[in-house]
N, C-alpha and C positions, 0 to 999 in steps of 0.2 A: 599413213596407212600401216606401215611396219610397226610403229610405236603403238598404234591402237591394237594391232593383232597381238603383240607381246603383252600388252596390258590385259587383254581378254584372257590370254593363256594363263597369266599369273593369277587372275581373280577366279577363274572357274575351277582351278585345281583345288583339291581337298587338302586342307592344312594338316600336316602331321607334325607332332611335337618333336623337338630335339631338346635344346634348353627350354623350349617353349617360346612363344612369340615375344614375350617381354624380355626374357633372358637373352635371346639372340639379338633382338633389336638393340639392347643395351650394350652388348659386346661390340656390335658394329659401330655404335655411336662413340663409344670410348676409343675405338680404333681410329675413327675418322678424325677425332680431335688430336691424335698423336701422329698423324701422317706427316712426313716431310713434304716440302714443296714438290719434289720429284714424284713421290708416290701419289700425292694428291692429284697431280696432273695425269699420271698414268691411269689410276682407277677411274677418274672422272671421264677419261676418253674411252674406257672400255666397258663400263657398266651399261646395261640396257637402259634406254632413255627414261623409262618410268621410274627409275631409282634415283633420279634427280642428282646424279653425280656424287652420291654419298653412300658410304658403307653402312650407315645407320638405317633405322626404320625397317623397310621391307626387304632390303638387300640380303641380310643374313638369313632370312627365312625362305628365300627363294629355293634353295636346294631341297628343302622339305617338300615344297609344293611340286617341284620338278620331278621328284622321284615317284609321284603318283602316276604320272604318264610314262615314266622311265624306271620301272621297277628294277632294272638291272643295276641301278645306282644305289639301291637300298643298302647293300652290305658296306658301302663306302662310309657310312655314318658311325660305325662302331668297330670294335674288335672283341671277339670272344676268345679269351685265353683258356684253351682246353689243356688240361694237364695230362701227364703221361699215363696216369691210372684212370683217365676218363672222368675224373671228378670235376665238379664245378664249384667246389667249396674248399679251396686249397688250405693247407696248414700254414703256408707262407704266401705272401703276395709279391708282385713284381713282374718284370718282363720275362717272358719265356723265349729263349733263343729260337729264331725261325719258327714262330707259332704256326701250327698246322691250320689254324682257322683263318689265316691270312693268305690263302692261295685261291686259285680259280678266279672267282669274281672279285676278289680283293677285299680290302677292309679300309679303315680310316688311315692306316699307315701307308698303304699303297696309294690311296687317293691323294694324300698330301704330297707324297713323293712325286707322283705322276703329274699332278696339276702344277707343281712348282717347275717341273721339267718342261712343261708346255711353254711357260712364260720365258724361261731362260733360254731354251733351245731356239725359240723364234725371235729372241731379242725383244720381247714385249711388243711385237708388231701387232697392229690392230687386225683382228680376225675373229671369227666365231669362237675358235678354240681359246683365244686369249680372254674373250668375254666370259666364257664358261669357266675358265680357270680361276679368274678373279672372284667370281661369284661362288664357285665351289670352295675355294680356300677361305673366304670370309666365313663360310658356314662350318667347314670341317675343322678349322683351327679353334672354333668354339666348341664343337662337339667333343673333341678329344680331351678338353679340360673337365668335362662332366664325368665324375668317377664311374658312374654306371654305364657309360659308353665304352668302358674298358673292363668288361665283366661278362662272364659266361653264366654265372649262377642265375637260374630262373629267367633265362633270356634277358640278362641285364636288369633283373627285377620286374620285368613286365608280367611275369606269372605269379609274383608274390602279392596276393591280394591283401588289402588293408582298408581301414577307415580313416578318412581325413575330413574333419569338420562334419562328422556324422554322415558322410557320403562315401560310397564305395569307390576305391581307386586302386592303384598298384604302386609298388615301391619305386619303380622307375619314374612314373609320371609325376609323383609328388616332388621329386628333385628337379625335374624339367620345368614344371609350371607352378604347382601349388605353393611350394615354399618361397620361391622368388616373389610371387604375387602377394602372399601373406606378409612378407617383409616390406614390400612397397607400401601396403596399407598401414603397416605398423609405423612407418616414418612419414605417413601423410601424403603418399604419392599414388596417383591413379594408376591402375594396372596397365593402361595404354600409354602412359607418359614416360617412355623410355629415355627421353632427353633429361628429364629431372632425375631419374634414377641413375643415369650415367654420371651426372654431376655429383650426386650424393656418394656413389661408390668410388669415384676418383678421389674425392675429398677424404673418404674414410680409409681407403685401401691403396692410396697412391704410393705409399712407401714400399709396396711390393714390386714396383715396376723394375727396379734395377736387377734384382735377382731373377725375376720372371723372364727377363729378356737378355740374360747373359748368354755367352756362347754355347752353353749346354743346351739351351732351348731355341736359340736362333742361329742356325747354321744351314746353309743351302746346299752343301756339298758332301759332308762327311756321311758315309753310308755305314749301316750296321745290318747285317743279314739281308742286304738288298733294299732296305728302307732308309730314308733320311734319319740319321741318328737323333736329330732334334725332335722329330715326331715320336720316336721311340721313348725319349726322355719324358715328353709330355704325357704320353700314355702310361708310362711307368708311374709317374707322379700321381695320376688319377687313380690307377689301380691300387697303389699302396694305401691310399685313404680307406680302401675297403677292408683292410685288416686292422685299422685303428680300433683299439679296445673301447674307445669312448664315442665311436661314430658308426654310422651305416649298418652293416649287417650284424655287428655285435649287439647293437641296440634293438634291431629288428628281432633277432633271435631271443633276446631277453624277454620281450613282451609283444608278440605279433598281434595281439588283440587290442592293444592300446589305440587311442585316437592320436594319430601321428602329428596332429596340429598343435599338440601340447608340448610335453617335455622333449619329444624328439625334435620338433621344430626349433626349440630353443637351443638344443645341443648342436644342431647342424647348420643353422642359418649363416653364421659367420664364415664357415668353411666354404659354403656354396657361393656366398657373395665374393669371397676372395678369389675363387676360381673364375667367376664372371669377370672380375677385374683383370686377372692374369690373361684371360682369353683376349680381352680387348687390347691390352698392351702388346701381346704377342702378334696378333693380327697386324697391327700397325708396324711393328718392328720387322715382321716378315716381308711386308710390301715395301717398306723403306729400303731394305737390303736388295730386294729384287729390282726396284726402280733404279738404284744406284748402279747395279751391275749392268742394267740395260742402257743406261744413259751413254750417249756418245762420249768417247774417251777425251775429246777435245773440250768438252764442257766440264765445268766444275760444279759438283753437287753441293748445295748448302742447306743448312737447317735440318739435316737428317738426325733422327734420334738414335736408332740402333745401328744404322748403316755406317755412321761416321767411325764406328769402332771396328770396321771390317778387318783391317790388318791385325789389330790386337786380338780380335775374335779368332782369326785363322791360326795365330800362334798358340793361343790358349787351347783351342780345339785339338790341335795336333799333340800338345803336351798332355792333355787330360784324357783324351780318348783312349780306349783300350787298344791293344795291339791289333786285334782283328779289325776294329773300326778304322784305325789308321791305315792298315794295309789296303782297305777298300775305299779309301777316301777318293772322291772324284776330283780330277784335274786340279785346278787352282781355285782359291776362294774368291778371287777377283777375276772377272772376265777380261781377257786381253783384247786389244783392238784387232789383232790378226787372226784370232781363232775363237770360234763359238764355244761356249761352255756347254758340255753335254752331261746329262744325268741319265743313267740307264732307266728305261721305263719298265717297271715291274709288271704292270698289267694295264692294258688299254681295251676298253670295250670297242668292238668294231664300229667304225663310223658309218652312219647311214649313207647308202650309195648315192643318194641324190642331195647330199648336204651342199648348201650354197655358201661359199666363202666370200667374205667382204673383200672387195678389191683394194689392194694396198695403194695408198696414195703416194708412197715413196717419200713422204715428208717426215721430218723429225717428229717422233711420237709426242714430244712435250709441247708442241705448238699446233698439233692437229687434234681433231676430235672425231669420234665415231658417230656419224650422223645417222647411221642405220646398221644394225647387226641382226641377222636373222638366221635361224637354223631350220632346215626343212622339216624336221620332226615336230617343231612347234606348230608350223603351218598345217601339217598333217593332223595334229591333235585338234586344232581349231576346226578344220574341215570336218573331222569326224563328229565333233560336237554339233556343228551347224546342220549337217546332213542327218 
């Protein structure tokens, strides 16, 4: 019954694009193929039943559907960098210290920081909060790699109208959906076949994995202005693309009347494909590290991709981070058996008063499974639909 209710909730929600269904499904599938055994067991135990224990397919798109019924989560999908003079078209790009746009209801930086904290602080125990955290992170770690999710100008391009294949669209939407789908068609892949596209992208962009998942981008503890420094670095990377003279806004401003499915598509498709690849690799590396930190200290983790480098990552993070970031670094990079790792929560939406938590089994996470996970707000949403 619970699985059916969750399925109904997922299907009646109106889809809202982020990378777009194909892009997000592909990032999730890439991530699923790069999970360590620990992480694979963790996410399969926590995901809602209809997601078939996989980060691919519908799982990465869940957060877009969820925000239809939970609009308070909408700001968590992006960050608007507003500059001191109030402009949205800066002379230079990059991270703005303590961005004013990332307060109150939060942004993608707070979302990644907070949802990571949920899993680490509860030692990855099975609960509604853990399920939501895994599904949120699968989505937000994808969103933050899309350059226009790190942009204030024209609401991330949503207000910049244009033509794509002789149809009206906007600058944000074509990067989320139209360009990835056109590329899939170019290489002979159906727009719904995320598995084949994942195979193609891994084959073509696999050499990006090492740099994309180094300690600059995969670090669960170092803070910068209250956010996880790794999330800041991912956002900065995406934002910097917006100032590239051969990409994005520069090409838009040069000829906003062009059909963007032509020369513009050719100029940007490889960058976007590379970002999709990086997103998949980073999602996997993020969960690999979380799973290893949550694993009982008496057990030995094997087969981990990014998490096996935890010690090296901690050393390189401490040496390469700025003085401010180092000063605010959270506790230890590896959770000890005697003390829980804690990351300060920057912002948390108030929990529904009637939220129902799954009862802890008290069993080892890696040999147990979540037979049912339900949040009361989902049930309320379904009830509203039925009535």
